[in-house]
Each structure stands twice: as structure tokens, then as C-alpha cells.
N, C-alpha and C positions, 0 to 999 in steps of 0.2 A: 874693480879691486879683486884680486885673485882670492879664491876661497882657501882659507887656511885649513890644512889637513892635520888635525890634532890626534888622529887615531894612530894606534900602534899596528905595525905590520909583523906578522909571524910567518916563519917558514915551517913546514912539517918537521917533526922531530928527527926524521931520517934525512933531512936535507932537501934539496930540490927534487920535485916529483919527476920520475922517469917518464919519458914520452910513451904514450900508449902504442901498442902494436896495431898497425892498421889492418883492417879487413882486406883480405885478398893477398896479403904478403905471403911469400913462400919461404920456408925455412927447412933446412936439413936437420934431422933429429936422429938420435939414437934412442930407441924405445927400451926402457929399463924393465918395466913390468906392466901389468894390466890393472885398470881400475875395476871396481865391482860391476860397472855397467858395460864392461868389455872393451872400453877404449884404451888405447895404449897411453902410457905416461912417459914423457921425456922432460928434460930440464935444459934450459938455455938462459944464461945471463940472469939467474935468480928467479926466473919464471917457471911455473909448472904448466906443461902443455898436455892437454887431453885430446888425443887424436883418434877419431873413428877410423876403422878399417886397418888398424895396425896391430901387430903381434909383438910380444916380448922378444927382444934380441934382434929386432930388425933395424936396418938403417933406411930411413924414408925421407921423402920430401913432402912436407905438409903445407896446406893452404889455410890461412887463418879465416875462421868463420866469425869470431868475436873475441873480445878480450875485456877483462875487468880486473884491475889491480894486477896482482901477480899470477893470475890464472888466464890461460889462453885456450880457447876451444878451436879445434881445427879438424880437417879431414885429410886423409892420405891422398896425395896427388900422384906420387910416383914411388915405387918400391925400388930402392937402391941395392939392398941386400936382404933377401927374403928369408924368413924362418923356414926351417925344414917342415914345420907343422902347417904352413899355409896351404890351403887348397883353393881350387877354382870355385867361384860362386856358381850355384846352380841357376841363378837368375841373371839375365843380361842387364837388369836395371839395379842390381844390388848396391852398386857404388853410389848411386844418386837417390834412390827411393828411400823414404824414411821408415819403411816397414820392417825390414830384416837387417839388423845391424851387425850380426856375427856369422854370416854365411861363409866367410873366409876361414872360420875356425872349425876344426873337426868336432863332430857331435860329442864325443867323449870329453873334449876340453870344454865345450859349452856346459855340460852337466857339472863338471868339476868347478867351473866358475860360479855356477848357481849355488852349489853346495857350500862353497867357500863364503859367498856373500851371506847366506843364511847363518852359517856358523859364526861369522864375525859379528853379525847383528845380535845374536843370542848372547854371545860372550861379552860384547862391549856394552850393550844396553841393559842386560839382565844378569850378567855374570853367571851364565847358565850353560851347562853341558848336559845333553840328554843321556839317559841310561843306554839308549840304543839308537844308532843311526840306521834308518831304513834305506834300502836301495832306491834310487829315483824311479818314479813311475814314468815310463816313456811310451811313445807311440811312433808313428812314421815321422821321419824328418821333414818330408815334403807332402803336398797334397792332403793336408790335415785341416785346413781352415774352412769351416762351413758357413761362415758369414763374413761379409766385408763391406766397408763403406767406400764408395767411389766418389772422389771429389769432382765437382763440375763447376766451371766458371765461364761466364760469357765475357770475352775480351771485346769491349765495345770499339776500341780503336782499330783492331785487326779484323773485326766482324767475324770472330772465330770462337767456337766452343772448345774449351780445353777440358779433357776428360782423362782421369788417371788417379794416381796416388800422390799425396803430398811428398815433396822432396825432404830430405833430412835437413833439420835446422832451418827450414824455410817454408814460406807459404806458396812457393812455386808448385805447379802441378806437373808431374812427370807422366807423359803418355806411356802407357804400359801395353805392350803387344802381347805379353804372356805373363802370368803370375803362377809360378810352380808351387806356391804354398796353398793355393786354393784347392778344395776338393775337386775331383774330376768333373762332376756335373756342372760346376760353376765356371770352369775354364773356357768353354766355347762361348758362354754368355759374356764373359769379360772381354773376349777378343772381338766379338761382333757389336758390343754395346756402343762404342764411340760413334761409329758410322750411323747407327740408327738415330742416336740423339741429334747428330748434326743435320740429319735430313728432316727434322721436325720443322713445321712452319714457324714456330716460336721457341727456338732452343734456349733463348735467354730466360724463359720461365722455369727452367729446371734448376732446382737448388742443389740437390745431390741425389745419388742413387745408392740403394743398399741391396746386396745379394744375400740370399739365404738358401741353405740346402737342408732338407729334413725328409719328411714324408713326401715332399715335393720340392722342387726348386721354386724360388719366388724372387721377383724383382719389385722392389719398392721404389717408386718415383716420387720424390719430394718436390712439389712445384710451388712457386711463389705467386703464380697467377693462373687463372683458369685455363685449362688446355682445350683446344678446339676438338671437335668430333673427329676431324681428319687425323690429328695427332694422336688421339686416343686409339683410333683404328690402327695406326702404324705401330704403336706400342703393343697393342693386343696381338697383332699379327706376328710381331717379333717374339713375344712370349709364347704364343702358340707353337711357333716353329722350334722354340727351345724347350718345349714341354715344361713351361714354368708358369706359375700364377703371376698375375699382375696386380700389385697393390698400389694405391695412390694415397698421398698425404698432402693436404693443403694446410689450413690453419687448425684443423681438428685432428683426431686420432687417425692412424692409418686404417684404410678400408680396402678389402679386395674388390676389384672391378666386378667379379662374379660373387654375389653375397653368399653363395653356397660353398665357396672354397675356404679351406682351413689349413693352417700350418701345424705340424706337430713333429716330435722326434720320439724315438723309441729307446727304452732301456730293455733290450732283448733278454738279458739274463733274468729279468723279473717279470717279463711279459707285460710291461707297462707302456702306455702311450701317453705322452704329455703334450697337450695342445698349447700353442703360444701364438703371439702376434708380433709383427715387427715392432721393435721398441722394447719388448720384454727382454730381460737378461737371460741368455742361453749360453752355456759354455761353448767356446768356439771350436774345441777339439774333441770330437766324439770318442775316439779310442781312449784318450786319456781320461775323459769324463767317465766312461764306463769303468776303467780301472780304478779311478778315484772313488766312485761309489762303492765298488767291491771292497776296497781297502778300508773305507770308513766303517763299513759293516763288520769287517774282520776285527779292526782295532777296538771299536766301541763295544763289540760283543753283546748286542741287545738280547735280552731274554724274554721268553713268551709271557711271563707274568709281570713285566716291568712297564712303568709309565715313563716315556722318554720325551724330551723337549727339543725341538728344532727351531733355532733362532735365525732370523734373516732367511726364511725358507724359500722365498721366490716362488717359482712355479710348482715346487714339490720335488725337485731333483733328488734330494736326500730323504725328504719326508715320506714319500710313497713307498720306496723300498724298506724304510724303517718300519712303517705301519704294517707291512706284511709279517713282521717278526715279533711284534710286541703287543701287549694288552691294549695300550692306549698311546697314541702319538698326538702330542700337542705341537702345533706349528704356528709361529708368529712372524709377521712381516710388517714393515712400516707403511707400505703402499697398499691402499685398499683394493685397487684393481687387481694387483697380483694375488692378494688374499682370495679374491673371488675366483680368479682363474685356477689357483691351486686347489681350492675346495671343489671346483667343478671337475678338475682332473681326478681328484680322489673319488668323486661320485661316479665318474665314467669308468673308473677302474675297480669299482665295487669295494672300496675301502671305507667301511662305515666307522672304523675306530680311529680315523684321522680327523682332528678338529683344528680349524684354522681361525686365527684371530689377528686383527689389526691392532698394533700398539706402537707408540713412540718408545723405542728401545733405549732412549736416553733418560727415561723416567724410571722411578722405582718399580721393580717387577713384583715384589712380594705382595703388593696390594691388589694386583689384578686377579680377577676371579679364576682365570685359567691357571694361575700359579699355585692355587690352594692345593694342598696335599703333597706338594714337592715332586721330585723326579729322581729316578735312579741314575739317569745319565743325561747329558746335554750335548748337542751338536750345534756349533755355530759357524756360519760362513759369511762373515761381514764384508763390507766394501773396503776400499783401500785405507780409509781412515781408522779402521779397526773397530773395537767394541769395548773400550775402556769402561764406560758406565755400566754396561751389562756385566762385564767380567767382575767388577767390584761386588756384584750381588750374587754370584754363582753359588758360593758356599751356603748362602741363606736358603737356596732352593733344595739343599740336601743331596745334591748330585755327588756321587763318588767317582764318576768318570766324566771327563770333559774332552770332547774332540773339537779341535779348532782348525778350520780350513782357512788359509790366509792367502791373499794376493799381494801382500806387502810385508816383507821380513821385518821392517823397522817397527810397524805397529804390532806385529806378532810378538816381537821381543819385549816391547813395552807392556803388552797385556800379559805376557808370560810372567813378568816380575810381579804383577798384581796377583796372579793365581798362586805363585809361590808363597806370597805373604799370607794367603788364606790356607796354607797347609797342603797344597797340591804339589806333586812331583812331576817333572817332565819325563815321561816314560819312554816315548818314542817320537821321532821326528824324521821327516823325509821331504825331498823336493818333488814337486809335481811339474813335469816338463810340458806345461799346457801350451807354450808358445816356442817351439823349436825355431832356431835361427835368430832368436832375439835373446837379450839378457834379462828379460822379465822373469821374475821368480815367483812361483806359487809353492805353497808348502802345506803339510798336514802335521799336526802335533797332537799327541795324546797325553793328557794329564790325569793322574789318579791320586786319590786321597787315601793314604794308608789307613 
């Protein structure tokens, strides 16, 4: 006996569902404007297309990478009619590598895109306009990146080690012959590295490789199985030829092959040397970092008789220069190992007035011993998810000046609204071009309480 179907059947309110756009489909598009992430926006048959590698006003042919509902993500396959602003990419891999998404855009337009994104977030999320827009802090367009992570994967079927960078919108690894955004000392290492790794007895034991440039160049090899003496000798010979330190990481923390070796970077304007280890957070762009620290000191204007607080202090990138100018500098970080390294950096640079503490910055601050007595000014440099819980308590610390360094305009705007509710005003804001050739936005904002 057939089963009786007593259920009701419904169609979506808009009628029958339109068929999804298949991955790989090619589509001719007119690009009307740019999204905040630098992708071109076009419209076809009621769908919105976001197309990497396209500029406003262009006619292009796009290839679909994925689709969901009325949104299609695609990449530019062919330029049918180019914008007058389009320029040739400096990197031969720019169209496929996932690293630099806007190399085809003039640098001035990249900066305008970043400032527009920041302004829109402040206006939309906080209904906020600063008293003053500061000019973007910029450095070199290329040869700026002093650290990079190299993807490594053993292809068991092909018996081949793939080495390079991840492709855009994919887990594929793109073999990179040259990377013009790396600082010059890392470029020959990047070019020679794939061949060295493929010559190892057990290349499938390599998880990934990281490159660093500071007081010395360094190569960190992350391995998933023990490396043979012969392979260690090959890696050490390679690093010696490249004048680089060799660091290794298995299941524990990274360690230099030579225990006497140490990595550091300098803040020359303040005669400071900051030691770090692979895995520690270090700003990727030294010229912009130097300019950022200088601007932070100028905007915050610390005075010799003041007590100042640095939250999310990391290795002491802001804390140590601040300590040179104030009576007392209190620096707080959530990760104990970073607190220890920052304190050691202060000690090695003879800064006895800088005091470092570990704290969960999502908890109330006023109860902490280091918060007693209040502060004249506060600097905070949080991660991408911002610092809402900290910001809610800033006024209770007594600070009249707050400098917020952000790597996410959306959380900066959200936290700005909270500072406004506490009586602060947004005095100045500006873009930090920490990652040229990408749409990533960093910013600095100064809040004052009248």
C-alpha cells in the first residue's frame, strides 16, 4: 500500500528558486564600482558579482569562484576594456597568488580606498566624523615585508613537494619564483628555498617555513617528524650560505639550531633594540612601524611627569619609546611569555620605569594593582576583534587622552562609539599603510576628553 503524503508543500515566497551559478562559469560584466576590499562590483540578472582584479568602469570577463544566493564571487579572467587607471602588476604571480590583491591599482587609489573604508565604518557604525583627518602614513610600495610564511605540502600521488604561497580563494599552492614585496635580504632565500627543501631525504616531514628579517635573517622550519642529521646539515649549509639563522620547531616552541643566536629589530630613532622569537607578533613593515611609533608619540604627547598605560603591549613596540618620555610606564599583555620578553627588552635597554603585567583584558581593570592611581593617557593596540571590554573601562582609569591603534576599521568604529558615550571626542584619525598592494586597513585614532 502506498504511503499517504499528508504534508503540505510550499514554494519560496519569491517563486521557484533560481539555479545556482556554477563554479568555473565565465561571464562578461561591466564593473560599476569598487567594494571596500578592492574587488569590482557588477550586476547580472539580479545577482551582485564581486570580482577580484577588476577596476571601476572596466568591461571584463570573469570566472566564477563560488556563489551563494544572489552573491557571486569571481576573478577577472580577461580585460575587454581597461580603465585608464589600470597598471601592470609588479609581480608575475599577482593574478593567482592570494597575497597582493590590488597591485593593478595605483598606490594613490589604494590609499583612497583604505581611507574611504575607514570613513564609512566610522560613519555607519558610530555616526562619527573626526575633527581632523591625518594624511596616511606610507612607506615603500614594494620590498617592505620583513616576515612571510611559506606554504609547504607533500603531494603523495605525484611524489612532489609543493612550495610557495596560497592561491587566492583556494588551498592550492602557487610556486613563486620571486616575491617583490619581500625585503631584499629575504628575496634570494625565497628563490632558493624550494630546491633545498626538495633535496631533503624526507621532504614530507616539512610542515611550513617562515622567513624573518631583522638584526639577522632567519629561516624557521616547522617539521612534523624528526629530521635526519643529513637533512639538518643541508638546511644549516643553506642558511649559512644565505647569512641566515636556522630555527626549528617540532611540537614545542621554536628554537635556534645554535642556542647563542637571537633575533631582534631596532627602533633607531630611540636607540632601542627589541628581541623576539619566531611566533611573536612583530609588525611586518619596518618603515611604517617606525613612522607609526613616531606619530603615536606626537599625538599622545606624553609628558615627563605623567603615568601612562600601554594595553596589548606585545614586545614593547610602543611601551619602550613611551617609557623614555614619562615618569612611569605600565604595560599590560594577555600572554605571559610576551610579558616576560617585553620586560627583558626594557631591562636590556635600561628602562627601569617600565613595568609589565599579565592580565586578561576582558576582565575589570580597576581592581588590578597596577591600575591603582590612574593614568594621564592610555595607548591600546588590540587584535582584530578589538577591545570593547577594555574600552568600557577607560574613563574609570582617569585618562584624558586615548590613542587607539587598530587593524580592523569595524571594531575601531564599534569601540569608538563606546568612547564617545564616555565623553571622549575623536580628535584625529588616519590610515596606516602597513600592507601596500592589499586592501587591508590599519588606522590610528586619538580621543580626548574635554
